[in-house]
Structure formats: C-alpha cells, structure tokens
N, C-alpha and C positions, 0 to 999 in steps of 0.2 A: 759543252757541245760546240760552242763557237771555235774552240781551239782544236777540234777533231781533225781538220785538214793538216794541222801541223804534225800530227802523229804520222800521217802518210808521208809528209815531206821529210821527217826524220828517218823513216824507213827507207825512203829513196836515197837519202844521203849515205846511210850505212850500206845499201846495195852498191852504190857507186864506189865507195871506198873499198868494198870487197872486190869489185871489178878491177880497180886499180892495183890492188895487192896481187891479184892473180894474173895480171896482164904482163906481156913481155916488155922488154926495155924500150923498144921502139913505140909501141902503143902508149906506154906510160909517158914517154917524152912528148908525143903528140898531144895527149890529154893535158899534161901540165902546161905546155906552151899555149894551148887553147884557153885554159883557165887563166893564165897570166895575162893574155891579151884581153880576155873578157873583163877581168878585174880592173885592169888598167883603163880600158875604155869607159867602164862605169865610174871609176874614180875621176877621170878627166871630165866626164859629163856632169857629175855631181858638183865638182868644183866650178866648172864653167857656166852652169845654168843659173844659179842664184843671181848673179849680176844681171842676167837677161830678164829675170822676173822683176827686178827693181825698175827696169825701164819699160815694163808693160807687156812682156811676153806672158803667155798663159802660165798659171801656177802648175808646178810639176806634180804629177800624180805618182804615188808610191810605186805602182807597177811599171812605170816608164823606165826606171833605173834597171829593174829586172829584165825588161825587154832589151835594153842596151847591152846589158851584161851577156845575155843569151846570144845576141847577134855577134858580139865580140868573141864569145867562146866558139861558136860555129866557124866564124871567119878564121880565128887562130888555129883551129883544128885543120881547116882546109889548107892554110898556108904551111903548117908544119908537115902535113901529109904530102903536100906537093914538094917540099924541100927534101923529104926523106926518100924520094924516088931515085 
C-alpha cells in the first residue's frame, strides 16, 4: 500500500514516453533540452549541497532535489522554446 503512489508515477512515465514518441521533432528537442537542463541542475545541486551541510546548512530533504529538477526542466523548456522561435 505504501508503494501505491509509485504505480501512478510509473504510469505517468510511460505516458510521457508515449508523448515523446508521438511528438514532432521540434517538440521532442524542446523536451529533451528541458530534461537535460533539469538533470544537470539537479546533479550540480546534489554535488554542491553536501559540503554546505557539513558547515551547518539545513539537511537536504529528498523532495528538494525533485523540486530543483522540475524547476530546471521548466526553465530548460522555456529556453529551448524561445530559441526555436
């Protein structure tokens, strides 16, 4: 029962992959660029934050990385869409 939300997340992942497969080339490029920027932002955040924890900054919550990744994804999509105009 505790893992039931993961079933919905897996379903959302497959729906997103289906969307990407059916999307045209420009939409796919925008999405992939957004994902790349989101992943990169989260990776930089995860590497850069632990040293801050050692010097007294609040301990990182697991969902914080997800929020950083989502903000990076949206920002990357906006940048890619703006460039494709």
